[in-house]
Backbone as ProteinMPNN parsed JSONL, in Angstrom:
{"seq_chain_A": "MKTIADINRMTVEEFVAAFGDVAEHCPWVARSAAEARPFASRDAMIAAFEAALHSSDEASQLALIRAHPDLATRAELTTDSSREQAGAGLDSLTPEEFSRFTDCNKAHWEKYGFPFIFAVKGASKHDILAAFEARNGNTTREERAVTLDQICRIFRFRIEDRVTL", "coords_chain_A": {"N_chain_A": [[-13.017, -94.732, 10.592], [-10.492, -95.757, 8.309], [-7.085, -98.1, 8.495], [-4.319, -98.368, 7.079], [-3.373, -101.025, 6.947], [-5.966, -102.314, 7.662], [-7.216, -101.992, 5.028], [-5.738, -103.327, 2.921], [-6.082, -105.802, 4.002], [-8.835, -106.404, 2.809], [-11.392, -107.802, 0.848], [-11.259, -107.671, -2.835], [-13.488, -107.066, -3.717], [-14.752, -106.47, -1.476], [-13.378, -103.871, -0.81], [-13.86, -102.278, -2.997], [-16.254, -101.78, -2.378], [-16.036, -100.187, -0.049], [-14.869, -98.308, -1.264], [-15.562, -97.511, -3.733], [-16.96, -95.332, -4.187], [-15.655, -93.048, -3.985], [-14.403, -92.226, -6.643], [-16.374, -90.486, -8.37], [-19.528, -92.283, -8.85], [-18.181, -94.15, -10.589], [-16.731, -96.583, -10.141], [-14.987, -98.412, -10.995], [-12.591, -96.987, -10.788], [-11.718, -97.499, -8.316], [-11.51, -100.81, -7.92], [-9.25, -100.851, -9.698], [-7.432, -99.503, -9.3], [-7.211, -101.168, -6.205], [-5.762, -103.437, -7.152], [-3.004, -102.636, -6.873], [-2.791, -102.657, -4.634], [-0.746, -104.159, -1.635], [-0.563, -101.51, -0.166], [2.114, -98.914, 0.714], [1.353, -96.562, 2.291], [-1.3, -94.224, 2.98], [-0.659, -91.744, 1.237], [0.161, -93.886, -1.03], [-2.045, -95.045, -1.689], [-3.724, -93.262, -2.7], [-1.963, -92.545, -4.585], [-2.72, -94.995, -6.113], [-5.324, -94.598, -6.829], [-5.205, -91.859, -8.69], [-3.337, -93.22, -10.614], [-4.9, -95.461, -11.467], [-7.354, -93.83, -12.914], [-5.35, -92.017, -14.447], [-3.896, -93.751, -16.718], [-5.894, -94.903, -17.097], [-8.489, -95.193, -20.49], [-9.729, -92.444, -22.665], [-12.084, -92.18, -23.422], [-13.182, -93.263, -21.114], [-12.122, -91.554, -18.839], [-13.745, -89.635, -19.692], [-16.168, -89.736, -19.084], [-16.004, -90.737, -16.353], [-15.484, -87.875, -15.332], [-17.937, -86.654, -16.805], [-19.366, -87.879, -14.598], [-19.369, -86.34, -12.501], [-21.602, -84.111, -10.582], [-22.766, -80.654, -11.608], [-21.822, -78.112, -9.943], [-23.026, -76.427, -7.105], [-25.807, -77.445, -7.887], [-29.299, -77.798, -8.136], [-30.405, -80.893, -7.986], [-29.781, -83.94, -6.905], [-27.723, -85.446, -4.363], [-24.722, -86.848, -4.57], [-23.497, -88.581, -0.967], [-21.062, -87.391, -0.048], [-19.991, -85.35, -2.043], [-22.767, -83.509, -1.777], [-21.867, -82.875, 1.12], [-18.854, -81.321, 0.588], [-19.625, -79.573, -0.786], [-21.414, -78.22, 0.683], [-19.907, -77.129, 2.415], [-18.489, -75.408, 1.05], [-19.887, -73.774, 1.241], [-22.15, -73.533, -1.139], [-25.074, -74.668, -0.509], [-26.296, -72.639, 0.551], [-26.497, -70.323, -1.113], [-27.779, -67.225, -2.652], [-30.604, -66.596, -4.616], [-29.068, -65.144, -6.394], [-26.495, -65.519, -7.042], [-26.969, -67.872, -7.114], [-27.932, -68.431, -9.767], [-25.821, -67.117, -11.078], [-23.781, -69.616, -10.845], [-25.649, -71.459, -11.767], [-25.581, -70.434, -14.758], [-22.773, -70.279, -14.908], [-22.603, -73.191, -14.858], [-23.75, -73.366, -17.753], [-22.558, -72.211, -19.563], [-20.345, -73.508, -19.513], [-20.551, -76.317, -19.787], [-21.457, -75.983, -22.275], [-19.352, -75.146, -23.794], [-17.019, -76.86, -23.581], [-18.401, -79.168, -23.443], [-18.221, -80.976, -21.159], [-18.432, -81.152, -17.128], [-17.981, -78.246, -15.063], [-15.267, -78.84, -13.0], [-14.016, -78.344, -9.851], [-12.235, -79.153, -7.343], [-13.975, -78.223, -4.289], [-13.315, -78.344, -1.643], [-12.405, -76.43, 1.133], [-12.084, -74.122, 0.382], [-14.054, -71.02, -0.965], [-17.209, -70.168, -1.963], [-16.789, -68.205, -3.572], [-14.048, -68.305, -4.439], [-14.245, -70.38, -5.896], [-15.898, -69.21, -8.271], [-14.477, -67.629, -8.836], [-12.703, -69.516, -10.303], [-14.123, -70.259, -12.056], [-13.854, -68.229, -13.797], [-11.56, -67.722, -14.784], [-10.672, -70.165, -16.006], [-11.795, -70.013, -18.176], [-10.745, -69.464, -20.081], [-8.788, -71.502, -21.108], [-8.265, -74.161, -23.451], [-9.918, -76.77, -25.0], [-8.039, -79.112, -24.59], [-6.552, -77.961, -22.787], [-8.606, -77.538, -19.83], [-9.941, -79.974, -20.371], [-7.101, -81.624, -18.882], [-6.583, -79.771, -16.331], [-9.417, -80.613, -15.013], [-8.636, -83.572, -15.007], [-6.8, -83.065, -13.135], [-7.831, -81.827, -11.035], [-10.031, -83.922, -9.422], [-8.557, -85.529, -9.227], [-7.35, -84.305, -6.914], [-10.067, -84.16, -5.425], [-10.26, -87.192, -4.584], [-8.139, -87.352, -3.418], [-8.616, -85.554, -1.203], [-11.141, -87.123, -0.471], [-9.909, -89.886, 0.045], [-8.12, -88.989, 2.606], [-10.118, -88.552, 4.11], [-11.344, -90.691, 5.111], [-9.098, -92.654, 5.557], [-6.81, -93.181, 7.961], [-3.893, -92.144, 9.186]], "CA_chain_A": [[-12.002, -94.551, 9.26], [-9.471, -97.256, 8.379], [-6.27, -98.139, 8.727], [-3.47, -99.02, 5.67], [-3.518, -102.703, 7.553], [-7.566, -103.011, 7.184], [-7.14, -101.832, 4.0], [-4.751, -104.292, 2.704], [-6.408, -107.396, 3.92], [-9.6, -106.37, 2.626], [-10.889, -108.203, -0.768], [-11.304, -106.961, -4.245], [-15.35, -106.57, -3.52], [-14.662, -105.239, 0.224], [-12.072, -102.527, -1.444], [-14.742, -101.822, -3.845], [-18.01, -101.786, -1.126], [-15.458, -99.078, 0.901], [-14.037, -96.626, -1.982], [-15.791, -97.188, -5.022], [-17.253, -93.801, -4.149], [-14.799, -92.026, -4.08], [-14.357, -91.746, -8.01], [-18.218, -89.584, -8.372], [-20.259, -93.13, -9.614], [-17.095, -94.608, -11.33], [-16.407, -97.836, -9.056], [-14.31, -98.971, -11.665], [-11.475, -96.638, -10.43], [-10.968, -98.033, -7.019], [-11.558, -101.598, -8.796], [-8.071, -100.476, -10.424], [-6.856, -99.119, -7.552], [-7.095, -101.791, -5.649], [-4.839, -104.094, -7.659], [-1.546, -101.893, -6.724], [-1.989, -103.396, -3.43], [-1.081, -103.886, -0.659], [-0.67, -100.259, 0.053], [2.457, -98.699, 2.088], [0.503, -95.57, 3.379], [-2.432, -93.309, 2.239], [-0.148, -91.582, -0.273], [0.104, -94.631, -2.229], [-3.476, -95.46, -2.059], [-4.272, -92.659, -3.265], [-1.048, -92.37, -5.935], [-2.85, -95.808, -7.323], [-6.525, -94.164, -7.509], [-4.348, -91.173, -9.644], [-2.805, -94.123, -11.417], [-6.43, -95.823, -12.073], [-7.702, -92.492, -13.646], [-4.7, -91.59, -15.81], [-3.847, -94.719, -17.049], [-8.088, -95.449, -18.216], [-8.767, -94.443, -21.699], [-9.874, -91.087, -22.953], [-13.61, -92.275, -23.093], [-13.348, -93.415, -19.397], [-12.294, -90.612, -18.035], [-14.909, -88.506, -20.073], [-17.572, -91.025, -18.641], [-15.899, -89.916, -14.758], [-15.927, -86.686, -15.483], [-19.565, -86.203, -16.593], [-20.586, -88.24, -14.003], [-19.923, -85.33, -11.598], [-22.313, -83.161, -10.759], [-22.896, -79.073, -11.107], [-21.386, -77.387, -8.08], [-24.201, -76.078, -6.499], [-27.038, -78.157, -8.822], [-30.046, -78.133, -7.173], [-29.965, -82.029, -7.979], [-29.617, -85.46, -5.7], [-25.912, -85.421, -4.879], [-23.687, -87.991, -3.218], [-23.323, -87.866, -0.15], [-19.271, -87.041, -0.457], [-20.518, -84.041, -2.93], [-23.364, -82.734, -0.469], [-20.993, -82.325, 1.935], [-17.896, -80.742, 0.458], [-20.121, -78.342, -1.678], [-22.107, -77.557, 1.762], [-18.595, -76.618, 3.079], [-18.06, -74.149, 0.437], [-21.435, -72.299, 1.34], [-22.807, -73.901, -2.35], [-25.548, -75.046, -0.256], [-26.748, -72.006, 0.639], [-26.401, -69.109, -2.206], [-28.817, -65.951, -2.553], [-30.951, -66.149, -5.708], [-28.531, -63.988, -7.483], [-25.323, -66.118, -6.866], [-27.941, -69.846, -7.691], [-28.507, -68.28, -10.72], [-24.785, -67.191, -11.818], [-23.336, -70.528, -10.819], [-26.189, -71.979, -13.013], [-25.325, -69.774, -15.847], [-21.524, -70.646, -15.097], [-21.785, -74.443, -15.242], [-24.138, -74.066, -18.754], [-21.526, -72.091, -20.257], [-18.6, -74.602, -19.448], [-21.273, -77.828, -20.575], [-21.4, -75.509, -24.136], [-17.779, -74.663, -24.513], [-15.912, -78.04, -23.591], [-19.113, -80.61, -23.43], [-18.07, -82.023, -19.77], [-19.487, -79.885, -16.339], [-16.845, -77.558, -14.625], [-15.091, -79.74, -12.133], [-13.231, -77.902, -8.448], [-12.187, -79.914, -5.859], [-14.438, -77.505, -3.285], [-12.642, -78.59, -0.033], [-11.146, -75.719, 1.597], [-12.508, -72.895, -0.781], [-15.42, -70.471, -0.602], [-18.366, -69.478, -3.61], [-15.673, -66.581, -4.285], [-13.075, -68.815, -5.487], [-14.665, -70.959, -6.75], [-16.49, -68.502, -9.427], [-13.322, -67.041, -9.921], [-11.79, -70.408, -10.943], [-14.748, -70.418, -13.581], [-13.363, -67.011, -14.771], [-9.681, -67.799, -15.012], [-10.76, -71.417, -16.877], [-12.654, -70.022, -19.362], [-9.908, -68.752, -21.587], [-8.49, -72.213, -21.548], [-8.381, -75.301, -24.631], [-10.715, -78.264, -24.228], [-7.368, -79.888, -24.455], [-5.887, -77.786, -21.32], [-9.258, -77.902, -19.2], [-9.505, -81.522, -19.742], [-6.291, -81.681, -18.331], [-7.102, -79.151, -15.323], [-10.273, -81.03, -14.774], [-8.383, -84.721, -14.532], [-6.198, -82.56, -11.842], [-9.263, -81.652, -10.15], [-10.766, -85.303, -9.964], [-6.968, -86.269, -8.439], [-7.245, -83.423, -5.637], [-11.039, -84.554, -4.935], [-9.43, -88.196, -4.96], [-7.505, -86.854, -2.315], [-9.658, -85.238, 0.361], [-12.272, -88.199, -0.441], [-9.261, -90.684, 0.755], [-8.078, -88.521, 3.432], [-11.623, -88.443, 5.186], [-11.7, -92.273, 5.152], [-8.045, -93.48, 6.123], [-5.647, -93.246, 9.091], [-2.237, -92.425, 8.875]], "C_chain_A": [[-11.073, -95.416, 9.614], [-7.989, -97.081, 8.284], [-5.747, -98.846, 7.013], [-4.081, -100.988, 5.386], [-5.165, -103.293, 6.953], [-7.411, -102.469, 5.898], [-6.736, -102.485, 2.639], [-5.843, -105.387, 2.665], [-8.081, -107.429, 3.383], [-9.616, -107.196, 1.167], [-11.073, -107.319, -1.298], [-12.794, -105.629, -4.061], [-15.337, -105.798, -2.01], [-14.246, -103.491, 0.08], [-13.266, -101.688, -2.214], [-16.102, -101.125, -3.021], [-17.001, -100.533, -0.711], [-15.024, -97.834, -0.021], [-14.389, -96.811, -2.877], [-16.587, -95.936, -5.23], [-16.685, -92.615, -4.524], [-14.131, -91.455, -5.408], [-15.899, -91.422, -8.688], [-18.706, -91.068, -9.691], [-19.77, -93.728, -10.68], [-16.544, -96.232, -10.695], [-15.062, -98.502, -9.865], [-12.445, -98.671, -11.729], [-10.636, -97.523, -9.131], [-10.77, -99.732, -7.097], [-9.563, -101.91, -9.452], [-6.719, -100.298, -9.674], [-6.385, -100.096, -6.431], [-6.423, -103.201, -6.06], [-3.152, -103.432, -7.265], [-1.337, -102.387, -5.148], [-1.263, -104.472, -2.962], [-0.039, -101.985, -0.718], [0.864, -100.176, 1.378], [2.485, -97.694, 2.697], [-0.699, -94.917, 2.444], [-1.996, -93.261, 1.307], [-0.576, -92.203, -1.124], [-1.032, -95.206, -2.328], [-3.867, -94.2, -3.108], [-3.798, -92.076, -4.892], [-1.582, -93.604, -7.082], [-4.172, -95.325, -7.676], [-5.925, -93.228, -8.181], [-3.998, -92.146, -11.027], [-3.78, -94.366, -12.856], [-6.595, -94.741, -13.498], [-6.754, -92.37, -15.187], [-4.378, -92.674, -16.416], [-5.042, -95.759, -17.983], [-7.583, -94.47, -19.732], [-9.542, -93.263, -21.813], [-11.99, -91.274, -22.695], [-13.981, -92.79, -21.637], [-13.196, -92.476, -18.868], [-13.171, -89.491, -18.248], [-16.102, -89.24, -19.221], [-17.286, -90.635, -16.77], [-16.155, -88.949, -15.151], [-17.884, -86.018, -15.707], [-20.105, -86.86, -15.434], [-20.701, -87.173, -12.407], [-20.798, -84.174, -11.646], [-21.838, -81.595, -11.121], [-22.488, -78.743, -10.164], [-22.825, -76.442, -8.532], [-25.909, -76.257, -7.501], [-28.089, -78.339, -7.328], [-30.22, -79.653, -7.21], [-29.327, -83.252, -7.425], [-28.033, -85.462, -5.706], [-25.306, -86.708, -4.186], [-23.797, -87.515, -2.129], [-21.863, -87.19, -0.027], [-19.911, -85.046, -0.834], [-21.533, -83.022, -2.192], [-22.27, -81.99, 0.79], [-19.728, -81.239, 2.084], [-18.689, -79.195, -0.145], [-21.092, -77.574, -0.503], [-20.75, -76.831, 2.419], [-18.065, -74.97, 2.173], [-19.023, -73.159, 0.279], [-22.646, -72.594, -0.293], [-24.185, -74.078, -1.865], [-26.822, -74.02, 0.233], [-26.684, -70.333, 0.046], [-27.446, -68.52, -2.218], [-29.064, -66.66, -3.837], [-29.956, -66.074, -6.63], [-27.241, -65.125, -7.659], [-25.819, -67.591, -7.174], [-27.758, -69.09, -9.427], [-26.675, -67.662, -11.933], [-23.448, -68.426, -11.615], [-24.546, -71.4, -11.568], [-25.573, -71.546, -14.345], [-23.616, -70.35, -16.532], [-21.221, -71.824, -15.827], [-22.415, -74.292, -16.572], [-23.279, -73.428, -19.403], [-20.444, -72.988, -20.385], [-19.331, -75.564, -19.958], [-20.995, -77.393, -22.025], [-20.191, -75.85, -24.437], [-17.127, -76.226, -24.564], [-16.929, -79.211, -23.448], [-18.253, -81.479, -21.842], [-18.335, -80.931, -18.759], [-17.909, -79.551, -15.664], [-16.904, -78.786, -13.189], [-13.702, -79.0, -11.17], [-13.357, -78.839, -7.389], [-12.263, -78.651, -4.211], [-13.088, -77.231, -1.721], [-11.636, -77.272, 0.545], [-11.3, -74.338, 0.871], [-13.798, -72.644, -0.461], [-16.039, -70.477, -2.177], [-17.301, -68.678, -4.144], [-14.895, -67.429, -4.835], [-13.564, -69.43, -6.368], [-15.551, -70.423, -8.32], [-15.422, -68.004, -9.956], [-12.45, -67.678, -10.712], [-12.491, -70.603, -11.994], [-14.491, -69.632, -14.679], [-11.906, -67.547, -15.303], [-9.662, -69.015, -15.685], [-11.217, -71.497, -18.375], [-11.764, -69.908, -20.492], [-8.762, -70.498, -21.779], [-8.79, -73.279, -22.654], [-8.95, -76.299, -24.837], [-9.443, -78.758, -23.901], [-6.694, -79.238, -22.554], [-7.043, -77.828, -20.067], [-9.801, -79.415, -18.95], [-8.672, -81.934, -18.3], [-6.243, -81.133, -16.72], [-8.408, -80.694, -14.425], [-9.821, -82.645, -14.039], [-7.455, -84.006, -12.717], [-6.972, -82.297, -10.786], [-9.508, -82.351, -9.475], [-9.412, -85.983, -8.644], [-7.434, -85.088, -7.114], [-8.707, -84.1, -4.39], [-10.639, -86.216, -4.435], [-8.276, -88.073, -3.283], [-7.771, -86.698, -0.789], [-10.09, -86.081, 0.612], [-11.25, -89.256, 0.791], [-9.26, -90.223, 2.571], [-9.094, -88.803, 4.459], [-11.757, -89.731, 5.988], [-10.157, -92.958, 6.141], [-7.267, -93.119, 7.0], [-4.879, -92.938, 8.556], [-1.325, -93.614, 9.723]], "O_chain_A": [[-10.787, -95.817, 10.743], [-7.579, -95.956, 7.999], [-6.382, -99.475, 6.165], [-4.637, -101.706, 4.555], [-5.461, -104.219, 6.198], [-8.213, -103.353, 5.594], [-7.247, -102.255, 1.543], [-6.391, -105.807, 1.645], [-8.64, -108.513, 3.546], [-8.635, -107.368, 0.444], [-11.131, -106.199, -0.79], [-13.029, -104.424, -4.157], [-15.873, -104.743, -1.669], [-14.622, -102.439, 0.597], [-13.485, -100.507, -1.946], [-16.683, -100.063, -3.242], [-17.424, -99.57, -1.35], [-14.869, -96.676, 0.365], [-13.586, -96.281, -3.644], [-16.85, -95.54, -6.365], [-17.046, -91.6, -5.12], [-13.439, -90.437, -5.385], [-16.419, -92.208, -9.481], [-18.437, -91.056, -10.892], [-20.474, -93.945, -11.666], [-15.691, -96.76, -11.408], [-14.191, -99.071, -9.206], [-11.508, -99.318, -12.198], [-9.496, -97.979, -9.032], [-9.874, -100.14, -6.358], [-8.937, -102.966, -9.534], [-5.581, -100.753, -9.567], [-5.342, -99.898, -5.808], [-6.565, -104.116, -5.249], [-2.195, -104.145, -7.568], [-0.27, -102.507, -4.545], [-1.092, -105.52, -3.585], [0.977, -101.67, -1.337], [0.946, -100.833, 2.416], [3.322, -97.519, 3.583], [-0.857, -95.218, 1.261], [-2.267, -94.029, 0.384], [-1.391, -91.797, -1.952], [-1.075, -96.052, -3.222], [-4.282, -94.404, -4.249], [-4.423, -91.575, -5.826], [-1.297, -93.604, -8.28], [-4.436, -95.525, -8.861], [-5.883, -93.948, -9.179], [-4.316, -91.87, -12.183], [-3.786, -94.051, -14.046], [-6.141, -94.837, -14.638], [-7.079, -92.51, -16.366], [-5.075, -92.397, -17.392], [-5.093, -96.643, -18.838], [-6.778, -93.563, -19.945], [-10.163, -93.053, -20.772], [-12.798, -90.64, -22.016], [-15.11, -92.641, -21.17], [-14.163, -92.181, -18.165], [-13.408, -88.6, -17.432], [-16.98, -88.457, -18.857], [-18.22, -90.32, -16.032], [-17.338, -88.89, -15.485], [-18.645, -85.312, -15.046], [-21.254, -86.552, -15.12], [-21.588, -87.162, -11.554], [-20.782, -83.362, -12.571], [-20.658, -81.288, -10.95], [-23.008, -79.317, -9.208], [-23.362, -76.022, -9.557], [-26.799, -75.425, -7.677], [-27.896, -78.73, -6.177], [-30.186, -79.955, -6.017], [-28.125, -83.383, -7.657], [-27.284, -85.476, -6.683], [-25.757, -87.312, -3.212], [-24.107, -86.338, -1.944], [-22.025, -85.984, 0.158], [-20.11, -84.044, -0.146], [-21.198, -81.851, -2.013], [-22.091, -80.817, 1.118], [-19.487, -80.536, 3.065], [-18.321, -78.042, 0.075], [-21.498, -76.435, -0.733], [-20.967, -75.753, 2.972], [-17.531, -73.928, 2.555], [-19.087, -72.15, -0.424], [-23.697, -71.977, -0.462], [-24.937, -73.653, -2.743], [-27.997, -74.379, 0.308], [-26.82, -69.343, 0.766], [-28.374, -69.189, -1.763], [-28.136, -67.299, -4.333], [-29.917, -66.831, -7.6], [-27.217, -65.565, -8.809], [-24.978, -68.437, -7.478], [-27.213, -69.9, -10.177], [-26.53, -67.814, -13.146], [-22.338, -68.237, -12.112], [-23.974, -72.348, -12.107], [-25.039, -72.43, -15.014], [-23.244, -70.653, -17.665], [-20.411, -71.997, -16.738], [-21.83, -75.139, -17.247], [-22.918, -74.22, -20.274], [-19.749, -73.106, -21.394], [-18.726, -75.953, -20.957], [-20.46, -78.125, -22.858], [-19.914, -76.739, -25.241], [-16.77, -76.678, -25.652], [-16.402, -80.316, -23.322], [-17.822, -82.631, -21.878], [-18.487, -79.798, -19.214], [-16.937, -80.305, -15.707], [-17.842, -79.337, -12.615], [-12.556, -79.053, -11.616], [-14.343, -79.191, -6.742], [-11.371, -78.317, -3.431], [-12.422, -76.343, -1.189], [-10.416, -77.192, 0.4], [-10.37, -73.534, 0.952], [-14.592, -73.419, 0.072], [-15.458, -70.725, -3.233], [-17.111, -68.656, -5.36], [-15.007, -67.37, -6.059], [-13.417, -69.165, -7.56], [-15.756, -71.181, -9.268], [-15.23, -67.868, -11.164], [-11.67, -67.167, -11.515], [-11.918, -71.061, -12.982], [-14.656, -69.851, -15.878], [-11.557, -67.597, -16.482], [-8.536, -69.217, -16.14], [-11.152, -72.331, -19.279], [-12.035, -70.218, -21.652], [-7.96, -70.47, -22.713], [-10.011, -73.249, -22.81], [-8.067, -77.155, -24.884], [-9.428, -78.983, -22.691], [-6.5, -79.897, -21.533], [-6.479, -78.196, -19.036], [-10.036, -79.959, -17.871], [-9.093, -82.325, -17.211], [-5.901, -81.947, -15.861], [-8.115, -81.46, -13.507], [-10.302, -83.035, -12.974], [-7.571, -84.447, -11.574], [-6.651, -82.604, -9.638], [-9.368, -81.868, -8.351], [-9.501, -86.64, -7.606], [-8.082, -85.708, -6.271], [-8.612, -84.386, -3.196], [-11.029, -86.179, -3.268], [-7.948, -88.878, -2.412], [-7.431, -87.265, 0.249], [-9.894, -86.454, 1.769], [-11.567, -89.428, 1.968], [-9.929, -90.71, 3.482], [-8.817, -89.262, 5.567], [-12.148, -89.853, 7.149], [-10.244, -93.597, 7.19], [-6.741, -92.161, 6.433], [-4.802, -93.252, 7.368], [-0.133, -93.779, 9.463]]}, "name": "protein", "num_of_chains": 1, "seq": "MKTIADINRMTVEEFVAAFGDVAEHCPWVARSAAEARPFASRDAMIAAFEAALHSSDEASQLALIRAHPDLATRAELTTDSSREQAGAGLDSLTPEEFSRFTDCNKAHWEKYGFPFIFAVKGASKHDILAAFEARNGNTTREERAVTLDQICRIFRFRIEDRVTL"}
């Protein structure tokens, strides 16, 4: 775990090396967040990641959304995604549950053109399936906004795991 003082002393390159993976395969978010240093607190660092996302153009946001894996996928995941999905029980689904997740992921892609994203930390597979169902009625604009909010929650969880108060 790093302190805010440690983080504020990092070069931009060191910061990106340490936190570039907070935003799934999109180190540009960390690079942009680094410009807001020095951070007064961990929450200020989280806010910088959120601001980087929300101030980016639509194409960059969509690229970040699409960089996230489908939930309960058998594809190779980042270390953070693997740990988070395992914590929600997505690594031990029954064949029927796996099929349901696969169908939900496919339907979401077909309807919205991007993966279903849910900050799974602290959630169960049942919570996630309920969210799939609840969000299915969203317009594309609404779903994109919810998705960006979920990505910000993921930023928070990942930074809280790496940075001390």
